[in-house]
ZAPAMAR-889741 format. One record per residue (C-alpha): residue in one letter; residue number from 0; x, z, y. Coordinates in steps of 0.5 Angstrom, whole numbers. Layout:
<r zafi="A" drenkol="NUM" east="X" up="Z" north="Y"/>
...
//
This chain:
<r zafi="X" drenkol="0" east="34" up="15" north="-63"/>
<r zafi="X" drenkol="1" east="41" up="18" north="-64"/>
<r zafi="X" drenkol="2" east="43" up="25" north="-64"/>
<r zafi="X" drenkol="3" east="47" up="24" north="-57"/>
<r zafi="X" drenkol="4" east="41" up="21" north="-54"/>
<r zafi="X" drenkol="5" east="36" up="27" north="-56"/>
<r zafi="X" drenkol="6" east="41" up="32" north="-54"/>
<r zafi="X" drenkol="7" east="41" up="28" north="-46"/>
<r zafi="X" drenkol="8" east="33" up="28" north="-47"/>
<r zafi="X" drenkol="9" east="32" up="35" north="-48"/>
<r zafi="X" drenkol="10" east="38" up="37" north="-43"/>
<r zafi="X" drenkol="11" east="34" up="34" north="-38"/>
<r zafi="X" drenkol="12" east="28" up="37" north="-40"/>
<r zafi="X" drenkol="13" east="30" up="43" north="-40"/>
<r zafi="X" drenkol="14" east="33" up="43" north="-33"/>
<r zafi="X" drenkol="15" east="26" up="40" north="-31"/>
<r zafi="X" drenkol="16" east="22" up="46" north="-34"/>
<r zafi="X" drenkol="17" east="28" up="51" north="-31"/>
<r zafi="X" drenkol="18" east="27" up="48" north="-24"/>
<r zafi="X" drenkol="19" east="19" up="49" north="-25"/>
<r zafi="X" drenkol="20" east="20" up="56" north="-27"/>
<r zafi="X" drenkol="21" east="25" up="57" north="-21"/>
<r zafi="X" drenkol="22" east="20" up="54" north="-16"/>
<r zafi="X" drenkol="23" east="14" up="58" north="-18"/>
<r zafi="X" drenkol="24" east="18" up="64" north="-18"/>
<r zafi="X" drenkol="25" east="21" up="63" north="-10"/>
<r zafi="X" drenkol="26" east="14" up="60" north="-8"/>
<r zafi="X" drenkol="27" east="11" up="67" north="-10"/>
<r zafi="X" drenkol="28" east="17" up="71" north="-7"/>
<r zafi="X" drenkol="29" east="17" up="67" north="-1"/>
<r zafi="X" drenkol="30" east="11" up="71" north="3"/>
<r zafi="X" drenkol="31" east="13" up="78" north="0"/>
<r zafi="X" drenkol="32" east="21" up="78" north="2"/>
<r zafi="X" drenkol="33" east="25" up="76" north="8"/>
<r zafi="X" drenkol="34" east="30" up="71" north="5"/>
<r zafi="X" drenkol="35" east="36" up="68" north="9"/>
<r zafi="X" drenkol="36" east="34" up="63" north="14"/>
<r zafi="X" drenkol="37" east="36" up="56" north="14"/>
<r zafi="X" drenkol="38" east="42" up="53" north="18"/>
<r zafi="X" drenkol="39" east="39" up="50" north="25"/>
<r zafi="X" drenkol="40" east="38" up="42" north="25"/>
<r zafi="X" drenkol="41" east="37" up="40" north="32"/>
<r zafi="X" drenkol="42" east="32" up="34" north="30"/>
<r zafi="X" drenkol="43" east="27" up="39" north="28"/>
<r zafi="X" drenkol="44" east="28" up="44" north="34"/>
<r zafi="X" drenkol="45" east="27" up="37" north="39"/>
<r zafi="X" drenkol="46" east="21" up="35" north="35"/>
<r zafi="X" drenkol="47" east="17" up="42" north="36"/>
<r zafi="X" drenkol="48" east="19" up="42" north="43"/>
<r zafi="X" drenkol="49" east="16" up="34" north="43"/>
<r zafi="X" drenkol="50" east="10" up="36" north="41"/>
<r zafi="X" drenkol="51" east="8" up="41" north="46"/>
<r zafi="X" drenkol="52" east="10" up="36" north="51"/>
<r zafi="X" drenkol="53" east="7" up="30" north="48"/>
<r zafi="X" drenkol="54" east="0" up="35" north="49"/>
<r zafi="X" drenkol="55" east="2" up="37" north="56"/>
<r zafi="X" drenkol="56" east="3" up="30" north="59"/>
<r zafi="X" drenkol="57" east="-2" up="26" north="55"/>
<r zafi="X" drenkol="58" east="3" up="22" north="51"/>
<r zafi="X" drenkol="59" east="2" up="20" north="44"/>
<r zafi="X" drenkol="60" east="7" up="21" north="38"/>
<r zafi="X" drenkol="61" east="8" up="16" north="33"/>
<r zafi="X" drenkol="62" east="11" up="17" north="26"/>
<r zafi="X" drenkol="63" east="13" up="11" north="23"/>
<r zafi="X" drenkol="64" east="13" up="12" north="15"/>
<r zafi="X" drenkol="65" east="17" up="5" north="12"/>
<r zafi="X" drenkol="66" east="16" up="2" north="6"/>
<r zafi="X" drenkol="67" east="16" up="7" north="1"/>
<r zafi="X" drenkol="68" east="13" up="5" north="-6"/>
<r zafi="X" drenkol="69" east="9" up="11" north="-8"/>
<r zafi="X" drenkol="70" east="9" up="10" north="-15"/>
<r zafi="X" drenkol="71" east="17" up="8" north="-15"/>
<r zafi="X" drenkol="72" east="23" up="11" north="-14"/>
<r zafi="X" drenkol="73" east="23" up="12" north="-7"/>
<r zafi="X" drenkol="74" east="16" up="15" north="-7"/>
<r zafi="X" drenkol="75" east="20" up="22" north="-5"/>
<r zafi="X" drenkol="76" east="22" up="20" north="2"/>
<r zafi="X" drenkol="77" east="15" up="17" north="3"/>
<r zafi="X" drenkol="78" east="11" up="24" north="1"/>
<r zafi="X" drenkol="79" east="17" up="27" north="6"/>
<r zafi="X" drenkol="80" east="14" up="23" north="12"/>
<r zafi="X" drenkol="81" east="7" up="24" north="10"/>
<r zafi="X" drenkol="82" east="8" up="31" north="11"/>
<r zafi="X" drenkol="83" east="11" up="31" north="18"/>
<r zafi="X" drenkol="84" east="5" up="27" north="20"/>
<r zafi="X" drenkol="85" east="1" up="32" north="17"/>
<r zafi="X" drenkol="86" east="4" up="38" north="21"/>
<r zafi="X" drenkol="87" east="5" up="33" north="28"/>
<r zafi="X" drenkol="88" east="-2" up="31" north="27"/>
<r zafi="X" drenkol="89" east="-4" up="39" north="27"/>
<r zafi="X" drenkol="90" east="0" up="41" north="32"/>
<r zafi="X" drenkol="91" east="-2" up="35" north="37"/>
<r zafi="X" drenkol="92" east="-10" up="35" north="35"/>
<r zafi="X" drenkol="93" east="-12" up="38" north="41"/>
<r zafi="X" drenkol="94" east="-9" up="32" north="45"/>
<r zafi="X" drenkol="95" east="-14" up="26" north="48"/>
<r zafi="X" drenkol="96" east="-8" up="22" north="45"/>
<r zafi="X" drenkol="97" east="-7" up="24" north="38"/>
<r zafi="X" drenkol="98" east="-1" up="21" north="34"/>
<r zafi="X" drenkol="99" east="-1" up="14" north="31"/>
<r zafi="X" drenkol="100" east="2" up="12" north="24"/>
<r zafi="X" drenkol="101" east="5" up="6" north="23"/>
<r zafi="X" drenkol="102" east="7" up="3" north="15"/>
<r zafi="X" drenkol="103" east="9" up="-3" north="11"/>
<r zafi="X" drenkol="104" east="6" up="-1" north="5"/>
<r zafi="X" drenkol="105" east="-2" up="-1" north="3"/>
<r zafi="X" drenkol="106" east="-2" up="6" north="-1"/>
<r zafi="X" drenkol="107" east="2" up="9" north="5"/>
<r zafi="X" drenkol="108" east="-2" up="7" north="11"/>
<r zafi="X" drenkol="109" east="-9" up="9" north="7"/>
<r zafi="X" drenkol="110" east="-6" up="16" north="5"/>
<r zafi="X" drenkol="111" east="-3" up="16" north="13"/>
<r zafi="X" drenkol="112" east="-10" up="14" north="16"/>
<r zafi="X" drenkol="113" east="-13" up="20" north="11"/>
<r zafi="X" drenkol="114" east="-9" up="25" north="13"/>
<r zafi="X" drenkol="115" east="-10" up="24" north="21"/>
<r zafi="X" drenkol="116" east="-17" up="24" north="19"/>
<r zafi="X" drenkol="117" east="-18" up="30" north="16"/>
<r zafi="X" drenkol="118" east="-13" up="34" north="20"/>
<r zafi="X" drenkol="119" east="-17" up="32" north="27"/>
<r zafi="X" drenkol="120" east="-23" up="34" north="23"/>
<r zafi="X" drenkol="121" east="-20" up="41" north="21"/>
<r zafi="X" drenkol="122" east="-19" up="43" north="29"/>
<r zafi="X" drenkol="123" east="-25" up="39" north="32"/>
<r zafi="X" drenkol="124" east="-30" up="38" north="27"/>
<r zafi="X" drenkol="125" east="-34" up="33" north="32"/>
<r zafi="X" drenkol="126" east="-29" up="29" north="33"/>
<r zafi="X" drenkol="127" east="-30" up="21" north="31"/>
<r zafi="X" drenkol="128" east="-24" up="19" north="27"/>
<r zafi="X" drenkol="129" east="-20" up="13" north="30"/>
<r zafi="X" drenkol="130" east="-20" up="8" north="25"/>
<r zafi="X" drenkol="131" east="-14" up="4" north="28"/>
<r zafi="X" drenkol="132" east="-10" up="11" north="28"/>
<r zafi="X" drenkol="133" east="-6" up="9" north="21"/>
<r zafi="X" drenkol="134" east="-4" up="2" north="22"/>
<r zafi="X" drenkol="135" east="-1" up="-3" north="16"/>
<r zafi="X" drenkol="136" east="4" up="-7" north="21"/>
<r zafi="X" drenkol="137" east="7" up="-12" north="16"/>
<r zafi="X" drenkol="138" east="8" up="-12" north="9"/>
<r zafi="X" drenkol="139" east="16" up="-15" north="9"/>
<r zafi="X" drenkol="140" east="21" up="-11" north="12"/>
<r zafi="X" drenkol="141" east="22" up="-16" north="19"/>
<r zafi="X" drenkol="142" east="14" up="-17" north="20"/>
<r zafi="X" drenkol="143" east="13" up="-9" north="19"/>
<r zafi="X" drenkol="144" east="18" up="-8" north="24"/>
<r zafi="X" drenkol="145" east="16" up="-13" north="29"/>
<r zafi="X" drenkol="146" east="9" up="-10" north="28"/>
<r zafi="X" drenkol="147" east="11" up="-4" north="30"/>
<r zafi="X" drenkol="148" east="15" up="-5" north="37"/>
<r zafi="X" drenkol="149" east="8" up="-7" north="41"/>
<r zafi="X" drenkol="150" east="6" up="0" north="39"/>
<r zafi="X" drenkol="151" east="12" up="3" north="41"/>
<r zafi="X" drenkol="152" east="11" up="-1" north="47"/>
<r zafi="X" drenkol="153" east="4" up="-1" north="49"/>
<r zafi="X" drenkol="154" east="1" up="6" north="47"/>
<r zafi="X" drenkol="155" east="4" up="11" north="51"/>
<r zafi="X" drenkol="156" east="9" up="13" north="46"/>
<r zafi="X" drenkol="157" east="13" up="19" north="48"/>
<r zafi="X" drenkol="158" east="17" up="21" north="41"/>
<r zafi="X" drenkol="159" east="18" up="17" north="35"/>
<r zafi="X" drenkol="160" east="19" up="20" north="29"/>
<r zafi="X" drenkol="161" east="21" up="14" north="24"/>
<r zafi="X" drenkol="162" east="22" up="17" north="17"/>
<r zafi="X" drenkol="163" east="21" up="13" north="11"/>
<r zafi="X" drenkol="164" east="24" up="8" north="6"/>
<r zafi="X" drenkol="165" east="28" up="3" north="11"/>
<r zafi="X" drenkol="166" east="33" up="-2" north="11"/>
<r zafi="X" drenkol="167" east="37" up="-5" north="17"/>
<r zafi="X" drenkol="168" east="30" up="-8" north="20"/>
<r zafi="X" drenkol="169" east="30" up="-1" north="23"/>
<r zafi="X" drenkol="170" east="35" up="-2" north="29"/>
<r zafi="X" drenkol="171" east="29" up="-7" north="31"/>
<r zafi="X" drenkol="172" east="25" up="0" north="31"/>
<r zafi="X" drenkol="173" east="30" up="4" north="34"/>
<r zafi="X" drenkol="174" east="32" up="-1" north="39"/>
<r zafi="X" drenkol="175" east="25" up="-1" north="42"/>
<r zafi="X" drenkol="176" east="24" up="6" north="43"/>
<r zafi="X" drenkol="177" east="30" up="6" north="47"/>
<r zafi="X" drenkol="178" east="28" up="1" north="51"/>
<r zafi="X" drenkol="179" east="22" up="5" north="53"/>
<r zafi="X" drenkol="180" east="26" up="11" north="54"/>
<r zafi="X" drenkol="181" east="22" up="15" north="48"/>
<r zafi="X" drenkol="182" east="25" up="21" north="44"/>
<r zafi="X" drenkol="183" east="27" up="18" north="37"/>
<r zafi="X" drenkol="184" east="28" up="22" north="31"/>
<r zafi="X" drenkol="185" east="30" up="18" north="25"/>
<r zafi="X" drenkol="186" east="31" up="19" north="18"/>
<r zafi="X" drenkol="187" east="32" up="15" north="11"/>
<r zafi="X" drenkol="188" east="33" up="15" north="4"/>
<r zafi="X" drenkol="189" east="37" up="8" north="4"/>
<r zafi="X" drenkol="190" east="45" up="8" north="6"/>
<r zafi="X" drenkol="191" east="45" up="2" north="10"/>
<r zafi="X" drenkol="192" east="39" up="4" north="14"/>
<r zafi="X" drenkol="193" east="42" up="11" north="15"/>
<r zafi="X" drenkol="194" east="49" up="8" north="18"/>
<r zafi="X" drenkol="195" east="44" up="4" north="23"/>
<r zafi="X" drenkol="196" east="41" up="10" north="25"/>
<r zafi="X" drenkol="197" east="46" up="15" north="26"/>
<r zafi="X" drenkol="198" east="49" up="10" north="31"/>
<r zafi="X" drenkol="199" east="42" up="8" north="34"/>
<r zafi="X" drenkol="200" east="37" up="14" north="34"/>
<r zafi="X" drenkol="201" east="38" up="20" north="39"/>
<r zafi="X" drenkol="202" east="37" up="25" north="33"/>
<r zafi="X" drenkol="203" east="39" up="23" north="26"/>
<r zafi="X" drenkol="204" east="37" up="26" north="20"/>
<r zafi="X" drenkol="205" east="43" up="25" north="15"/>
<r zafi="X" drenkol="206" east="42" up="26" north="7"/>
<r zafi="X" drenkol="207" east="38" up="31" north="5"/>
<r zafi="X" drenkol="208" east="36" up="33" north="11"/>
<r zafi="X" drenkol="209" east="30" up="28" north="11"/>
<r zafi="X" drenkol="210" east="27" up="32" north="5"/>
<r zafi="X" drenkol="211" east="27" up="38" north="8"/>
<r zafi="X" drenkol="212" east="22" up="37" north="14"/>
<r zafi="X" drenkol="213" east="17" up="40" north="10"/>
<r zafi="X" drenkol="214" east="21" up="47" north="10"/>
<r zafi="X" drenkol="215" east="23" up="46" north="16"/>
<r zafi="X" drenkol="216" east="16" up="44" north="20"/>
<r zafi="X" drenkol="217" east="13" up="50" north="16"/>
<r zafi="X" drenkol="218" east="8" up="46" north="11"/>
<r zafi="X" drenkol="219" east="8" up="51" north="6"/>
<r zafi="X" drenkol="220" east="11" up="56" north="2"/>
<r zafi="X" drenkol="221" east="13" up="51" north="-4"/>
<r zafi="X" drenkol="222" east="17" up="47" north="1"/>
<r zafi="X" drenkol="223" east="22" up="53" north="2"/>
<r zafi="X" drenkol="224" east="22" up="55" north="-5"/>
<r zafi="X" drenkol="225" east="24" up="48" north="-7"/>
<r zafi="X" drenkol="226" east="30" up="48" north="-2"/>
<r zafi="X" drenkol="227" east="32" up="55" north="-5"/>
<r zafi="X" drenkol="228" east="32" up="52" north="-12"/>
<r zafi="X" drenkol="229" east="36" up="46" north="-10"/>
<r zafi="X" drenkol="230" east="41" up="51" north="-7"/>
<r zafi="X" drenkol="231" east="42" up="54" north="-14"/>
<r zafi="X" drenkol="232" east="42" up="48" north="-18"/>
<r zafi="X" drenkol="233" east="47" up="45" north="-13"/>
<r zafi="X" drenkol="234" east="52" up="51" north="-14"/>
<r zafi="X" drenkol="235" east="51" up="51" north="-21"/>
<r zafi="X" drenkol="236" east="53" up="44" north="-21"/>
<r zafi="X" drenkol="237" east="59" up="45" north="-17"/>
<r zafi="X" drenkol="238" east="61" up="51" north="-22"/>
<r zafi="X" drenkol="239" east="60" up="47" north="-28"/>
<r zafi="X" drenkol="240" east="65" up="42" north="-25"/>
<r zafi="X" drenkol="241" east="70" up="46" north="-23"/>
<r zafi="X" drenkol="242" east="69" up="50" north="-30"/>
<r zafi="X" drenkol="243" east="70" up="43" north="-33"/>
<r zafi="X" drenkol="244" east="76" up="41" north="-29"/>
<r zafi="X" drenkol="245" east="80" up="48" north="-31"/>
<r zafi="X" drenkol="246" east="78" up="47" north="-38"/>
<r zafi="X" drenkol="247" east="81" up="40" north="-38"/>
<r zafi="X" drenkol="248" east="87" up="43" north="-34"/>
<r zafi="X" drenkol="249" east="88" up="48" north="-39"/>
<r zafi="X" drenkol="250" east="88" up="44" north="-45"/>
<r zafi="X" drenkol="251" east="93" up="39" north="-42"/>
<r zafi="X" drenkol="252" east="98" up="45" north="-41"/>
//
């Protein structure tokens, strides 16, 4: 290993350790002081109202988790989708029709079923688990989308939360939601799918808004702390870029 590679590795390790330390600090301070509120994201405001309306009207929430491999680089968006599923299930657990989750990857389907069962049992310990609540609808992009469409049409869905790893096939899912007149809140980590979602979803989540879902839905203090730390690193990076550009300019002069 060259000296340059060693330096880059140590620098990366230093960033990870600093992020972890700041995350712990902000998590500990989260309940002890009033921090600056987040900017408003309309999609999350509508989601909170949609949960209440679904419980009152006897309709269902549908959470589509995509095809993220939880052992791969797209795992973050899959975990963000599972967090939203957990929060939605907890809020709608008293409904006669609890949320349904669909996914296109085996581990996501298993975790979604476990999340649904645990949240429902935490509210109603005597409630029987529904083995069909977390569904694996297909293992390829278009088979997955084709399996989601009947769920939207046949399960009294009032709100679709599409949050995960998708490709252009997400257009089939958002179009199915539009046909039945349900609210569609969608976000993904893929640029091509983001373009489709922005054009077809009623409430698109753009860019990093996808990863902020846990903080905005009040999942845990750690989710809120992670956004604070990201802001610090973002500003540090901006300042470093500006200083580097200024140093280059001074050197040229």
